[in-house]
Each structure stands twice: as C-alpha cells, then as structure tokens.
N, C-alpha and C positions, 0 to 999 in steps of 0.2 A: 677470394680468400679474406678472412677477417681474423684479426688477432688483437687482443687487449692485454695490457700488462698484468701479470700475475706474479705472486711470490712463490718461489720454489727453493728452499732448503740449501742454498750453496753459499758458503763463505770462504774467501781465500785471502791470504796475505800477499800484497804486492810490494814491489820495491818503491823507493821514494819517487820514482818516475810517475807513479800513479797520481801524485799531487799536482801534476802538470796537465791533468785532463782539461781540455778546452771545451767550452760551450760555443756552438756555432750554428749558423743557419743550415737547415737540413739539405738545401740544394747544393751545398759544397760537396756532398757525397755523390752527386750525379757523375756518371763516368761512362764514356764510350771506349776507354782504353786506347785512345788514339796513339799512333806510333810516335815514339820518342827515340830517335836514333835507330838502333837495331832492335830495340825492345818496345814494349807498349807502356804508356803512362798509367799510373795508378790513381790519379786524381787525389782525392782525400781518403780513399779507402786504405785500410791498413792490412797488409798481407802478412806481416810478421805477427804470429800468434803465440810466441814463446811466453809472454806474460800470462797467458791463460793455460799454459802447459798443453798446447795443442800444436800439431804440425801446421806449417804455413802454406798459403797459396803462393803462386807466382804469376807473372804476366808473360805474354809472348804473342807471336803472330804465327800464322800458318806456315810461313816459310822458315821461321827460326825455331819453332817449338814442337812441330810434329814429331820429330825424332826424340824429343824429351817426353812425349806422351800426351801432347795436346791435340786438339782437332786441327784439320788441315786448312780450315777457313774460319773467319769470324762470322758473326750473325748476319752480316751483309753478303756472305758467301765470297768474300775477298780473301785470298791467301796472304795479302799484305796488311789486313786489318788486325787490330789488337784485341785481346781478351785476357781475362784472368782464368787460371786453371790450376788444378791439382790432380796428380796421378796417384793411383793406389800405391805405387812404389814410394812416393814421397811420404805417404801416411805410414806405411809398414816399416820404413827405415827409421822413422822417428822414434826416439827413446821415450817420448811422453806416452802416458796412458790417460784416458782411452785413446785408441788409434784414430783420432779424428783430425780434420784440418779445418781451421777457421779463417775467414776473411771478415773483418769488421769495418763498420762505418765509423767515422769520427764521432765521439760522444756529443750529444746534441740535447738541447733543452726539451721540455715537454712539448708534445705535439699540439696541445689545445684539444678542445672537446670534439672538434670535427675529425681529428686524426689525420693520418697521412696515407698516401697510396704509393706503394713501391711497385714498379714495373721493371722487368728485366727479361733478357733472353738467356736460355740455358741449353746446354748440350751434354748428354751423358753417353759414353760409349764403353764397350768392353764388359766383361763379367765381374770385374773387381769391385765396382761401386755398389754399396748396399742402399744408400739413400743420400739425397740432397735436400736440405731443409733450411727454413728461415727461422732463426731464434731471435728473441728480443731480450737484450741485456739491460736491466735498469740498475743504476749506480746510486749509492749513498756513500759520501766520503766524510770522514771525520778524523780528528787527531786524538790518539790515545796518549794522555799525558804521563810519560814515564821519564826517567832521567835522560834517556835517549829517545826522543819522540819517534814513533813508528807510524807512518801513514797507512791507514787501513781503507780498503774499499770493499763494501758489501755489494755484491752483484747478484742479480736474480735472473735465472734462465727461464724464458717462457717459450716452450715449443708450440707450434701451431700445426694441427693436422692438415689443414687445407694449404699450408705453406710447405708441404713435404711431398716428395715423390720417391717411390721405390722403383720406378720403371725406367729402363733405359730408353733413350730416344734413338738408339742405333746410330748415334753420331749426328743426327739432324738437329737443327736449332729450333726451339719452340719458345713461345711467349708465356710468361707467368705474371701474376699480379697478386699483391697482398695488401689488404687494408689493416692498419694497426694504429694503436694509440698508446701513449705513455704519459704518466703524470709527473715524471721526474726525469732527471738526466738519464740518457739511454743510448745504446748502440744497437744496430741490427747485425746479425751474424749470418753469413753464408757458411753453413756447416755441412761437411761431407764425411761420411763414414765408409770404411771398406767392408766388403763382405768376406767374413772369415772363412766361409765355405770354399771360396775361390781365391785364396791368398796367393796362389801361384799364377793367377791370370791377371793380365794387365787391364786397367780401366782408367777412366778419367771423368771429371766433371768440370765444365767450363761455364763461365758467366760473362755476359756482354750487355752493353747498353742499359746500365743501371740508372733509373730515373725515379726521383721522388717528387710528388706534387701534393700541395695542401688538399685536405679533404679526402673522403673515402674514394676508392676506385668506383668506376661507373656501376651504378645500380646497387652497390654494397651499402650497408648501413649498420652502425653500432648503436644508434639512438642515444648517444651520450648528450647531445645538445638539442636535436630536433629530429624530424622524420626524413632528413636528407632529401633525396629526389622523389621520395614516396609521398603520396597525397591521399587525403580522405576523399571518398566519392561524394559528389554533390547531389546525386539524384537516385542512385541505385540501392541505397541502404537506409537504415533508420537512425544511426548515430555514428559517432566518430571514435577513431583510435586516439589515444593520448600518450604523452611521455610521462613515465613514472620513475621514481627512485626507490620506493618501497610501498607495499600495500598498506592501506589504512584500515584493513579489516583482518581479523584473525580467522584462519581457516580457509582463506582463499587468496589468490594472487601472489606474485613473487615478493619476497622480503628484500631481495637484492637483485642487481642485474646479473647476467650470465657470467661475466668475468669475475666480478667481485664476490660472487657466491662461493667461489673456490677458496677465498681467503678473507676472513672476516675483518682483517686489519685494513683492507682496501675499501674506501668509502665512496669512491667516485664511480661514475657510470650510470647510465639509464637504460630503459627498455621501453618498448611500445606495449600498450595494454588496452583492453576494453573494460570499461567500468559497467558492471551489471546492476548498479544501484538504481533506485527510483529516478526517473519514471520508466525505466526499461521493463519490458514484458517478455515472456518466453517467446522465442522465435525471432526477436529483433536481430537485425544484421548490421555488422560494421565492416566496410570494405576499405582496405589499404591497398592503393593502386600504384604500380610502378610507372616510371616514365616509359615512353614508347621505345621498344627494343627492336633492333634490326632482325630481319629474317635470318634464320640459322642454316648455314650449309652443313655445319657439324653441331651435334647436340651440346647443351650446356648442363652442368650440374648445379642446381639450386640447393644451397645449404642454409639452414637456419636453426635456431634453438627455440624450443617451446617450454613454457611452464604451465602445466595443466592442473595446478593445485586448486582444489575446490570441489565440493560435493555437487555443485550445480552447473558445471561447465556444459556448454552446448556443443554443436558441431563446429569443427574447424576444418576449413577447406583451402586448398590452393587451386586457383582457377587460371586459365589462359584465355584471353580474348583477343581476337584479331582486331586491328585498328580500323579496318574498313567496315566493321560492324555487320559483316555478311552473315554471321551466325551468332548464337548465344555463347556465353562463356562456357568453356569446356572444363569439366572437373578433372584435375590431374592427381590430386592427393586429398585424402580425407581421414579425419578421426571423428568417429561418431559421438553423439551426446552420451555423456557418462563415461567417456574414456579418460577420466582423471587418473593421473599416476599416483595419487594418494599422498604424496609428500611435496614439500616446497623444493622441487628439484628441477633444474634445467636439463632437457634431453636434446641430443642432436637429431635433426631430421634432414632428409634430402629427397630430391625428386629430379628426374631428367626432364628438361624443357627443350622443346624443338618446335619450329614453326616455319612453314614455307612463305609466310607473309609477316609483315610487321605486326607486333603483338604487345600486349601488356600482361603482367602477372598481377594477380589479385589475391591478397590474403583475406579470407572471409571468416569472421567469427560470429557465432550466433549465441544468443542468451538461452541458457537452459533454465535454471532457477534464479530469479533476480536475487541480488546480494550475495550469491554463492558461486559465481562463475567468472572471476576476473582473470582471463587468460593473458599470459605474457609472451611477447615475441622479441627476439634479440638476435644480433650478429648475423645479418643476412649477407650472403656472398654468392657470387657466380663464378664457376671455374669451367674450363674447357673439358669436354668429355662427358660421356653418359655415366650414370650411377644408378644402382638399384634403389628403389624407394625404401626409406626408413621412416618410422619403424615398419616391420614386415606387415604386409597386407594393407598398407595405407593407400596403395594405388588401386584404382578400379580395374586396371588391366589384368592380363592373365599370366604374365611372364616374369615380373621382377622378383629377384631372389638373391640374397647374399649367402644363403645356406647356413647362417649362423645358428638359427634356432631349429629349422626343419627344412624340408624341400619345397615349402610354399605349395603351390598347386601342381608342381611337377611330380610325376609318378615314377618310382623306381621299380624294377622287376622284383618279385619276391626273393627274399634271402634264402639261400640254399641251406643255411645252418652249418656250413663248413667253415674252416678257419679263414678262407679267402673267398671273396666274391668278385666277379669280373667288374661289377658296377656297384658302388656303395658311396655313402657320405662319410668322409673321414676328416680327421684333424691333422694339422701340421705336427710333425714329430721327428725323431731321429731317422725314422724310416721314410716318412712322407715329407716332401718339401713344404715350406710354409705356404698358406693360401694367399690370395690376392687382396682380400678385404682389409682396409685400414680403418682403425677406430680410435676415438679419443680415450677409450678405456682399455685396460688390460683384458684381452679376450682370448679365448681359444678359438681360433679361426677354423671354420669348417668349409669344405668344398666337395665337389663330386669327383670321384676317382675311377678311372678305368684301369684296373690292375693288369698289366701285361705279363706279370709273372705268376698269376694264379694257376695252380697246378691242374685245375679242371679244364683249362682252355686249350684249344687247338687253333691253328692258323685259320683266319677268316671267321672265327666265332664273333658274334656281335651281340650287343645289348644297347638299350636306348633309354634315355631320360625323356619322358613324354609329357607334353602339356595337356591341359584340359581342352576340350573342343571349344572352338570359338568361331565367330563370324565377324568379318571386318569389311567395311565398304570403301576403305581407302588403304593405301600401302602403309605398312609398318616397318620399322627397322628393329631387327633383333640384334642386340649387341651382347657380347660376353667376352670373358678372358679365358685363354686356353694355354695349357702347359703340356708340352709333349717332349719327353726326354727319356734317355736310357743311361744307366751308369756304365754301360759297356761301350768304350770309346770306339771300338772297331765295328760296331753294329750300325749300319746306315738304314736298315729297314726296321721300323718300329711298329707302325699300325696306321690307322686312319680315323679321322673324326668327320662326321657328316651332319648336315642339317637337312632334314627330310620333311616335306609337307605330306601328311597322311590324310588322304581323302577316302571316303567310303569305298571307292572303286579302284584307286590307284595311289601310288606313292611317287613323289617327284623330289629328286635331290637338287638342292639349290646352292649348296656350299659343301666343299670337301677339302680337307687338308690331310696330307699323308706324308709320313716319313720326314716331317719338318721338326728338327730338334732345336729347342731353345731352352736354356736353363731358366730364364725368367718368363714371367707371364706375358703373353702376347695378346693385344687387343684384336678382336674380330667383330665384324658386323656384316649383315646381309639383309636385303629388302625382302619382306614377305608381301606378295601382291594381294590385292583385294580378293577375298575368297569367303565362301560360306561352308560351314560344317567341316572344319579342318582342324587337325592337330599338328603341332610341331614336335618332331623328335630329334634330339641330339644323340646321334648314334655313334658308338665306338666300335671299331673293328680290330680284332686281334691280329697283329703281325706274327712273326716268328716268336717263340718263347724267348723272352728277354727280361733282364732286370730293369724295369722302367714302368712308366705310367703315362696316361693322358688325363689331365685335369681340366675341369670346367668350373668357373666361379663367376660371381657377380653378373648375373643376367639382368639386362634392362631392355624393355620394349617401349618404343615411343613412335608417334606418328610422323614419319619422315621417309621419303624415298632416298635411301642413303647409298653411298658408294660402297662397293665390296671391299672388305679388308680381311686378311691380306689379299693382295691380287692373285697370289698363287692358289687361293682357294676357289677361284672361279670355276663354274661348271656350265658347260654348254649342253644343249639337248641331246647331242649324239655322243658325248663322252661316255666311256665305259671301261671299267677295270675288270669286268667279268668275275667279280668276287663270288656272286651268288646267282646271277642270271645274265640275260643278254641285254639288260637295260632297255633302251628304246629301239634296239635293232631287232629285225625280224628275218626269219628264213624266207627266201623267195621261193615260191612254188615253181617247179620245173616239170617238163613232160617226162623226165626220166622216171622209170619205174623203180621204186625203192625196194630193195630186198633186205636191207639192214639199216639200223640207225647209224652205222658207221659211214654211210655214203653222203653225209651232210655235216655241216658245222655243228658241233655239240660242245657243251661245257665239259671240261676235263674233270674227272673224279678218280683219285687214286693213281694218277699217272706218275710213274717212277722215273722216267727218263728225262723229264723236264720239270723244273720248279717254276712256279708262277713268277712272273717278273715283278709284280707289284710289291710283294713282301719277301721274295726269294724263299718261298716256303713250298714244301711238298704238298701233294694231295689235291691238286686242281688249281682253280683260280684263273683259267684262260679258256679260249675256245680252240678247237682243232678239227682238222679234216684229214682223214687218212684212208688209204686203200692198199690192199695187198697184191692185187693182180688185175684190177678192173679200173678203167678210166671213170672217175667220178668228177662231176662239176657241181659245186654248191655255191650259193650266193647269199650274203648277208646284206640287207638293205636298211639304211638309216632312216630316222625320222626326217621330216622336212627341215632343211637348213635355210637360214634367212638370206634372201637376196640382198644386194647392195651392201654386203659386208664381206671382207676378206678373212680367211682363216689360214692358219698353218696347221695342217693335220700331221700330228706326230703319233707314232705307234711303234710297237716292237713285234718282230716276227721271227719265226724259227723254222728251218727246214729240217724235219726229223727224217733221217736217212737221205740218200741221194737218188734222184730220179730225173733223168734228162728231159722228160716230157712234162714235169710238174711246173706249174705257172701260178703266180699270185698277182692279182691286178686290183687297182682302185679305179672305179668307173663313176663318172658323173652322169646322172640322168636328168635332163631338163627338157620340158615340152615334148616328151616322147623320144628324144634323141639321146644316144649314148656316146660318151667321149671317154676314152681310156686316158687317165692322167699319170698313171704310175704302173709299172709292170716289171716283174722279176721272174726269170727262168732259173731253175735250180742249177743248171749246168753253167750259168754265167756268174754264180755267186763266188766272190773272192774268199780266200782264206780269212780267218782260221777255219778248221774243219767243223762240220756240223755237230759232231759229238766229241767232247773232251772229258776224259775220266768218267766215261759212261753217262755223261750228262749233256743234253743238247744245249746249244748256244743261242742266246737271244741276240738279235741284230736290230739296230735302230733304223727307223725309216721316217721320212717326212716328205710332204708334198704341198705345194702352194695351191690354195683354192681361191681363185679370183672371184670378185663380186659378179653377180648375175642379174639379169633383168627381172627374174622371177624366182620364187623359192624352188629348191631342187633337192634331190636325194643323192646320196653316195651308195655305191654297191662295192662290197669286197668280194671278189670272185676267186675261188680256189679251184685248181685242177690238179688231180693226183692220179697216178696209176699204181706205183709200187713205193709210196712214201707217204709223208704227211706234212701239212702246214699247221703252224700254231700262231695265234695272234693274241696280244694282250695290250692293255693300257692305251686305248684310243683316246687321244686328247686333241681337242679343237681349240687352238690358241687364236683369239680374235685379233685382227688388225696388226699382225706381225708381217711386215713386208720383207724382212731379210730371211726368207724361207726358201732355201735351195733344195732341189730334189736330192734325196739321200736314200740309199747309197747312189753314187753317180751312175752305176750301171742300170738303175731303174728308169733312166731317162728314155723317152720314146724316140 
C-alpha cells in the first residue's frame, strides 16, 4: 500500500488545545496495546476523537471487552492480550456527523523523502462495518491575530485506496501495511465507518500491533529520493530508468509525480521514468528489477501508477522471472506501443502476482519514437490477495475482469429482451447491492448478476458466464468474489453457483456453493488443472422463486496451485445433487428383464409428493425408484473413489409409502468383493411418518468410508415392491473422522 500527502478541502476550528500539538519521533506511535490493569494500554495513540467531531475508539482485551462488542482474542490469539476497537454501536450512538470513528497517532514531523512503513493487524466482524481505512492528516498551525487570539489548525485528509478495506475478515486477524510520506506535521488515522444498510446489526473493527519503521514497506517505492530496493538491469536491457521531478520536454513525460499531480501547490515528490532522447533508438529496452521475493502461498496484488503521455511511447510490460533462471521472464501485463492515454495524467494499474519459486518483478519500457516517449512510473505497492488486471485487457490471460467496462472475454447468453434476465451485467443501485470493485475514482461499479426473482425462471433453471477456449500446460488459480443473498429472512434455500470445466466431450464441476447467504462479498478460488481445449463456465442455478440474487465480480486468473476457498465449495468426483442428471453415477445393468422405466432409478420430473431437498422446490431434482406390486432391484454405481483417503458420505433419503420388504443399502466394491456399509429397511424406520401434509419427508444419512489400498466404487442399491425410495444431495466430505453412522438403525 502506498500513500503520499495530498491536499483535500477541509478546514476546521479547534480549541486552544490545538496549540499544544507536539512533534515527536514516529516510533512513539508503535503500540501492541499491552495490558495495563484490567484494560489495555494506548501507547501514544489518541483514541479520543472529539476534537475532530468523530466517535472515539477504545481499548480492551478478549476477556474484558467481548461483551462490549470487541473480538474474543487479540492478534496473538490470546484472550488476555490487548487491542483497540470500535463497535458500530459506538459510532451510531455518537451525536457527531459523519458517523465515523477515528483513532489517531501523535502529530509527528515530516517523514523524509524515504517515507515510512505502517504495519498493523486488524479484525472486522459482523455486518455493521462498512469500511476500515487509513487516512493521512497533515497540519498547518498559525495564529490569527484578533483581540482574542484564536489558534487555528488547517488539516488535510488524504485517503488511500490501498489502505482501505470493505471486506469483513469474519473475526479473524489479518496483516496490513501502508507506505506513506508527508512533508509537514502529520498524523495517521485509523478510520471506521458504519454500514447504514445494516444499522440494526452489530459489528466491530479492531487493530493491534501497530508498528512504524523508516523507509517504504518491503518492495514498495514512491521514488521521492531514489529507486528504493529496485535496480536497473546490468545486462538484459539497453539503458536505465532515472528519477525525475518534471519532464524537460513538452508533449511527453510527466510534469509532476503521481501524488503532487492532484494538487499543483504540492511541489515535492519524484517518479521513475525512461528518457527516450538521443542516443535511444526504437525498440531499446529499460528494465527496472525488484529485489528477490519469496515464493507465494497466496497471491499478491501489484499496484502501480503509469503516465503514458507522449505520441511515441513504446510497449510497457510487467514481467516475472524466477530466481533460479530455469525459464525466460514471463509476461504478466502489457500495454502495446501507441497506448498513450493522450494527456499528462497518472492512471492506476494492477496485476496479480504469484509464483511457486523465488522470483523478481521487472518493469520493462521500450522506446517507440525517440524524443516522444518518456514513460513515468510511480507509487509501487504490494498487497495480499488477487486482483483483476487493470486497465482491462492488459493481461495476456483469458479470465481477468472487473466488469466495469464490459465482460472482457467472458460470454453472456443472449438477452431475451424482457424486463428481467436470469444472467446479466448490472450496476449497484437501490435494487442491486454495490459491487466489489474499489477504485480511486468515482465509478459506477458493474458486476454479473444471476437474478433469482426473474419471472421467467423456474427451479433448477441455469445460465452460465463462459470463458473463451484455452489450453494450459500448468495449473491455474481461478479467483473471484461471490455474493449470494435473499431479502427474505425465512428463506434458507437460495440457489447454487458452480465452476464447470467444459471439454468437447464432457463437463466437470470443480467448485459449487449453494444456499450460502452472506450480505458481503466472499472471496472464492479454485485450481484449474493443466488441460487443453477447455472453457470455464461460472454457472448459476435457480433455487425457489425468491427476492434475491447471486453476484460474481473481480475475476482474476494466475499461475498457482491454490487452496480451495471457501472450503464448503469443495466438490468430489462422486458428489451429486441430481439437479439435471446423474452426475458421474451410472445405472448398473442387471439380469432383470425391464418392462418399464419405473423399475430402475430415474430422475424425478414433476413429482408432486416430494420436493427436491437441494432447493426445497417442486418438479424434480432427485432420483427415485418405485414399484406398485412387483419386486424391483436397481443399483447406482459411482465413479472410482480415491484409495488412501477417508470420506464421510452424507446424503438424504425418503421412503415414499410404507413397504416392509423395501430396503436401501450402500455397498463398497473393491477388488471384486462387495461389502455392505449401511442399510435401512422401511419397517425399521423411526417416526416421524413418511408423509406429512401430503408431502414426503427427507431423512439425513451418513456413513464413514475408511481408506482403502486401492481405488474403489460405491453402489446404492434399492429394493421395492409396493413403495418407493428417493435419494438426493450425495456429498463426500474428505478427511472427516467424526462421522458416525446415521440414522443409528442403519448400522449393520
């Protein structure tokens, strides 16, 4: 995160206490909120924000302040450790407007050209918090000579996009860092604002382990003094990057650095640039190389600002090169020759960076037309988490998209021309929640919406956002943000979102989230294995008709074998909800002569006595086996399940009508041998009755599947004479040892 001081329109009158502002060393603001008596110490941080007409923070520990609205542990996960926090109740009870809470550092002298690095831990929980952000306050004090002198303080607020988060951490502690500089007396502000949409819901923001160190945060750079930890290449290019304050040519190059360009009264600050003057020739390259960076378990978002003013700018690329030199530098991001933005303006850019090995990042600028292509680079920062490439289409990959301008390379189904479509690109509004994308500009955020209230839809209707076809020789991580909610508080069934690999001959579901309601956007990711001629589909499935939606925003694709998120979206090869087909399950052929399709397991269509369990909707969505007066036996066989792995098989079953001879079994087949693991006779089933209010009842079942020496298959066998069995929502939960046979009478 990078922040520089900027001037922004705020003037206030303070009491005479303002004249006592002290200038101190920045490290006095370091604070771990160590316990002091029953409370936590505040160090030099100022929690009372009444002078700024804001609500105040307070300190506490897990043991003393959880009941007041704070987290149960500090950043070290100790219930006795201290932290600073503010609850939405504190903000909403405050008489001040706006309804924000501030915690400030002690006023401090200028940072110097190298700036400072702020690092801290933070936790956000509940629905009530809209945002936690870091602000920079710069002060100018003077005396207005009147008969009764009044001390005035002019203070300037500088928000920082990369020092702001709108996302809850669900109570977990996370790390953050912000690089900043200030040329005058200043304070930093930890600012929290409540979400007015959920004023009745509780929430909190907490901060711990506040630390300031001289110089920029690791790998960040503001180029105010030098190139920081970035260096010019010695052998791979033709010329060097330089530090600039203003272009010496008209018509090309930046006239000011990124921060001071926003206010002409600020004259400090520098930037890195390439000088295309003689003896440069078209195609000459300049490399700016980072220090060695550690392999990433989770992706990083690289943010930087570019000035592409000039009629002769060449290509600009961001490259990643592994330190061991086993391969050539890989292109992550590119603006082609002639991509000048036409004006002397700084634009924000970003790209996800990930690597399984130690690596370096390279900014490569090439000369287009000599004398007319002085490209500027400023305010480099790295933050945790993936981000779609900006500007759009700057990544050579197939998936990155913020949906601000269009759907990038993703394809939507044709619009029907009606007032509503199940799948469309929409903007945040009074009807639609705000999108996930954050920007330094005032924007109309756009995202993809699956409308669960569209009058044309029925349960289990589906539509998909589909990528272009691609081939990859290594695993990729697909990341995106999902919003799944309904305005109907009593409705627990919403719908489902899937990630499906579409091959010419088959489709494979690799991620599925259903009926998971969160008011805020939730981060999701899944690994796409090496494959050829494949498309990725993000498919929404309609649940029951409900006032709600499923949203998708900020897709990013990067080369990494990533962990599945959220864990509840995991899909095993034999999972099946029977929404539209039998998934990977197949009917086993028997010697029994079939006289009707009703003597085998079939997908339900239009069944009125039983709603499907997945969405509690009529019209099918499960499999059943029935007979009216003849003994029928039918078996469903799974795909191969992995050996040396344990599973808890969970599913739902229903006995439609009563039949003392009816039996349902789960059988494991390995090396030609069969073992019955779970079995239920209808005459042994406990109450409640099979049918209530003319609707059949779903019953929960589970059975433990121990690891085996070789891959194996499961068989679900049903026997009926004058009744029916129904099955839905087969779920294989890996590595869950606390899996007891259920119901208890299914034990053998």
